[in-house]
BAMARFI-321273 format. One record per residue (C-alpha): x, y, z; chain; residue number from 1; residue in three letters. Coordinates in steps of 0.1 Angstrom, whole numbers, plus 5000, padded with zeros to 4 digits. Each point is the difference from the previous one (the first is absolute). Layout:
<sites>
{{X, Y, Z}, "A", NUM, "ALA"}
...
</sites>
This chain:
<sites>
{{5184, 5031, 4784}, "A", 1, "MET"}
{{5014, 5014, 5032}, "A", 2, "ASN"}
{{4972, 5025, 5004}, "A", 3, "THR"}
{{4974, 4973, 4997}, "A", 4, "MET"}
{{5018, 4978, 5025}, "A", 5, "MET"}
{{5002, 5029, 5024}, "A", 6, "ALA"}
{{4963, 5008, 4996}, "A", 7, "LEU"}
{{4992, 4963, 5006}, "A", 8, "LEU"}
{{5021, 5000, 5032}, "A", 9, "SER"}
{{4982, 5031, 5013}, "A", 10, "VAL"}
{{4966, 4984, 4992}, "A", 11, "LEU"}
{{5010, 4968, 5018}, "A", 12, "ILE"}
{{5012, 5020, 5030}, "A", 13, "MET"}
{{4967, 5019, 5001}, "A", 14, "LEU"}
{{4981, 4968, 4999}, "A", 15, "ILE"}
{{5021, 4987, 5030}, "A", 16, "ASP"}
{{4991, 5032, 5019}, "A", 17, "VAL"}
{{4963, 4994, 4994}, "A", 18, "VAL"}
{{5003, 4964, 5011}, "A", 19, "ILE"}
{{5017, 5011, 5032}, "A", 20, "TRP"}
{{4973, 5026, 5006}, "A", 21, "MET"}
{{4973, 4972, 4997}, "A", 22, "VAL"}
{{5019, 4978, 5024}, "A", 23, "VAL"}
{{5004, 5028, 5025}, "A", 24, "ILE"}
{{4963, 5009, 4997}, "A", 25, "GLN"}
{{4990, 4964, 5006}, "A", 26, "ALA"}
{{5022, 4996, 5030}, "A", 27, "ILE"}
{{4988, 5033, 5015}, "A", 28, "LEU"}
{{4964, 4989, 4995}, "A", 29, "SER"}
{{5007, 4967, 5018}, "A", 30, "TRP"}
{{5017, 5018, 5029}, "A", 31, "LEU"}
{{4970, 5024, 5003}, "A", 32, "ILE"}
{{4975, 4971, 4998}, "A", 33, "ALA"}
{{5017, 4981, 5028}, "A", 34, "PHE"}
{{5003, 5032, 5020}, "A", 35, "ASN"}
{{5038, 5000, 5002}, "A", 36, "ILE"}
{{5003, 5035, 4987}, "A", 37, "ILE"}
{{4975, 5028, 5005}, "A", 38, "ASN"}
{{4985, 5022, 4972}, "A", 39, "VAL"}
{{4999, 5029, 5025}, "A", 40, "HIS"}
{{5038, 5002, 4996}, "A", 41, "ASN"}
{{5007, 5029, 4976}, "A", 42, "GLY"}
{{5029, 4983, 4982}, "A", 43, "ALA"}
{{4981, 4968, 4995}, "A", 44, "VAL"}
{{4969, 5018, 4988}, "A", 45, "ARG"}
{{5021, 5021, 4975}, "A", 46, "THR"}
{{5017, 4970, 4986}, "A", 47, "ILE"}
{{4967, 4981, 4997}, "A", 48, "LEU"}
{{4982, 5029, 4983}, "A", 49, "VAL"}
{{5029, 5006, 4976}, "A", 50, "THR"}
{{5001, 4964, 4990}, "A", 51, "LEU"}
{{4962, 4999, 4996}, "A", 52, "ASP"}
{{5000, 5030, 4978}, "A", 53, "ARG"}
{{5028, 4987, 4978}, "A", 54, "LEU"}
{{4988, 4964, 4996}, "A", 55, "LEU"}
{{4962, 5004, 5000}, "A", 56, "ASP"}
{{4999, 5012, 4963}, "A", 57, "PRO"}
{{5018, 4967, 4990}, "A", 58, "VAL"}
{{4981, 4977, 5024}, "A", 59, "LEU"}
{{4964, 5012, 4994}, "A", 60, "LYS"}
{{4997, 4986, 4965}, "A", 61, "PRO"}
{{5013, 4967, 5012}, "A", 62, "ILE"}
{{4976, 5000, 5029}, "A", 63, "ARG"}
{{4971, 5007, 4976}, "A", 64, "ARG"}
{{5008, 4970, 4979}, "A", 65, "VAL"}
{{5008, 4975, 5028}, "A", 66, "MET"}
{{4971, 4982, 5018}, "A", 67, "PRO"}
{{4991, 5011, 5035}, "A", 68, "ASP"}
{{5017, 4976, 5025}, "A", 69, "LEU"}
{{4986, 5016, 5031}, "A", 70, "GLY"}
{{5028, 5016, 5022}, "A", 71, "GLY"}
{{5028, 4986, 4978}, "A", 72, "ILE"}
{{5015, 5024, 4975}, "A", 73, "ASP"}
{{5022, 4982, 4975}, "A", 74, "LEU"}
{{5004, 5030, 4977}, "A", 75, "SER"}
{{5035, 5009, 5013}, "A", 76, "PRO"}
{{5012, 4965, 4993}, "A", 77, "MET"}
{{4985, 5002, 4964}, "A", 78, "VAL"}
{{5017, 5033, 4995}, "A", 79, "LEU"}
{{5034, 4987, 5012}, "A", 80, "VAL"}
{{4997, 4969, 4978}, "A", 81, "LEU"}
{{4991, 5022, 4970}, "A", 82, "GLY"}
{{5029, 5023, 5006}, "A", 83, "LEU"}
{{5024, 4971, 5004}, "A", 84, "VAL"}
{{4987, 4986, 4967}, "A", 85, "LEU"}
{{5006, 5033, 4983}, "A", 86, "VAL"}
{{5035, 5001, 5014}, "A", 87, "GLN"}
{{5008, 4966, 4986}, "A", 88, "ARG"}
{{4983, 5003, 4967}, "A", 89, "LEU"}
{{5010, 5036, 4990}, "A", 90, "LEU"}
{{5038, 4993, 4994}, "A", 91, "PRO"}
{{4992, 4968, 4981}, "A", 92, "ALA"}
{{4974, 5019, 4978}, "A", 93, "LEU"}
{{5025, 5028, 4993}, "A", 94, "LEU"}
{{5027, 4975, 4991}, "A", 95, "LEU"}
{{4976, 4981, 4977}, "A", 96, "ASP"}
{{4990, 5032, 4982}, "A", 97, "THR"}
{{5036, 5011, 4996}, "A", 98, "GLY"}
{{4997, 5031, 5021}, "A", 99, "LEU"}
{{5027, 4988, 5024}, "A", 100, "LEU"}
</sites>
């Protein structure tokens, strides 16, 4: 029981980290779009490239399924909503199956 609870806690923390990465990437893209920060800055470019490489494999399938809305990309919001849904449903499902 304690092992399953610990694994669930670690999974929920990892989901939280991914959600924060999506939020940081969105904020950075807005700051770049409004010319508040510059991509020529090495630190900004490194953070942006790292986040793109980490999140693109998760966001690309969502972008393929979603309709084209022009310049608006709602795939990060869909990803965050899906992750929050998993965070909320997973403990309940494990309790219902008797694993917790």
